[in-house]
N, C-alpha and C positions, 0 to 999 in steps of 0.2 A: 515671306516664305522663300525658301531657297530651293530651286529645282536642281535635282541631281540626276545623272544618267542612271538608268535601271541597273546597269552592270555594277554600279557603286552602292546600290541599296543594301543596307545591312539588315538582315532578317531579325525579328524580335524573338528572343528566347525566354527571358524572364517575364513575369506578369506585367502587363501594360494594357492601356486602353488609349489608343491613338488613332486619329483619322489620317489616312494617307491620301493625298490628292495625286492624280496622275494626269499628265498633259502629253498629248501627242501633237507634233507639229511637222509640217512638210511644206516646202516651198510650193506655192500654187494652191494650197488647200487651207481651209479654215482650221485653226487650232481646235482640238476637241479635248474635253476634260471628263474625268470620272473621279470618284472618291470611294473609299471603302475604309471600314474600321478594322484595325487589328486589335483584337481583344484576347489577351492571354490571361486566363483566370487562375487564381491560386487554387491549389489542390487542398483537399480536406484530409486531415490525419488526426486520429485519436490515439493518444498514449495512455495506457492503463498501468497504473502503479501496482506493484505486486502486493498481494495479501500473504500474510505469513502467520504462523502460530507456533507456540511451544508451551511446554509445561514450565512453571515457575522454577528458576534456578538461581535467582539473585542477580543475573546479568541482564543488561538491556537487550531488547529485541529491535533490530533495525533491518531494513531490506531496501536497497537502492536499485533493485532491478525493475524492469518494465517490459511490456509487450506493446506491439502495435496492433490495435484492434483490426480484425479482419472484416471487410465489408465488400462484397462482390456485387452488390445491388446499387450502390450509390455511384453515379457518374462522377468522375474526377476525384475519386477517393484513393488515398494511399501515396506512398513515395514512388517516384520514378526510379528506374534501374540505377543502382549504385549510389543512390542518395538516401539520407535518413538521419537518425539521431544516434550519436555515438554513446552518449551517457546522459544521465540526469542526476540532479541533486534533489534531496527531499527537504522539506521545511524542518526547522529545529525541533518542532513538536512531534515529528514522525518517529517517535521512539517510545517504548513502554517497558517497564521493568516489573511492576507489581501486577497481580492478576487483574484482568479487565481488557478493554479494547481501546484502540486509538486509530484515527484515520492516518493512512500513509499517503502523503500529499506531495506531488511533484512540484518543486519550486522553480528550478531552472533546467534548461536543456543545453546540451553541447552538440552542435551539428557535425555530421561527418564531413570530411574534406569535400569541397565542391558543392555542398548543399547550402542554399540560401533560404534558411527557414523563415526569416522575417519577411522576405520578399515573395517567395513562391508557394508558401504553405500557410494555411490557417490551422494551427495546432490546438486541439482540445485535449483536456486531460480528464481522466477518471480516477478518483481516489481508490486506494486499496484499504485494507483493514489489517492492523497488527493486533494479535490476540494472545494474551498470556493466560493460561488456565492454572488454577491452583495445583500445587504439588500434592500428591496423595499421601496422607498419613493413614496407617491402619492401626487400629487399637483392638486389643483383645483383653478380656478380663476373665480370670479363672475364679470360679465361685468357691466358697467354702460351705460344705453341707455335711456337718457331723453332729453328733450328740454333744450336749453340754458337758464340758470338762473343767470349767473354772478358769480356763486360760483365755487370753485375748486372741481374737482372730480377725482377719481382714481378707480382702480379695487381692489377688496378684494382677497387676496391670502391665501389659507389654505394648509399647508403642514402636512401630516400625516407620522410619522416615529416612529420607535421603541423608547421607553423611554430612553434606554441606548445608543442611537446613537449620542448624543451630538448635538452641533449646526450645522446647515446646512447653506451653503452660497446660498442665493437666488439671482438670477439675472433676468433681464428682457430685452426684445428687442422689439422695435416697428419700423414701417417703417421710421419715421422721424429720429430716432436715428441710426438705422442700426447696432448697436453693443450691446452686452450684458453688462449691468451695474448692480452694486449691488443694491438691492431693496431699501436700504436707500437713494440712489441717484435718485430714481424715482421722476420725477417732476410732480407736480400736474397740471392737465389740466383743464382750464376753458373756453378756446376759442373753437369754433366749430371745431371738427375733423371728418374725414370720418371714 
């Protein structure tokens, strides 16, 4: 052990667990000793990945934002003034295009200048959820209800969908058929039906 003058003692800032011994000496007196532990504990922080949603549009949904969970009851929780996380990256799987849901998972963090994340903080993460809901189609069918006239008749179908949705497969079913068939296979009816 090396004894250094108190004036030269460098205080601890970062997390540490060290025992410091103190010696007092003066001519004509017995030396006296004391010791104490300097324990600087890491602070706890929870980063919450954003949750996001949209209606299906054919494009991937991603969201690389996050928040720091608020906690005023846990001692030693949260970043100290001017420290924190500047940005995060998400896992490659944190994206979704088709309707459904996918976890939004923080993979890495970038600390703000002057922040020693690995040394002074225990960082926990909470996943968000990315959700794509199906785009809405609306369908209407105009019935035919007239007396027999020997001509072929059918129903008129109108489908409303977003312009960029592409082609839709239209099917039909009726009691005599019992199954759904493609609209282009729909037979014209000219005989009396109920």
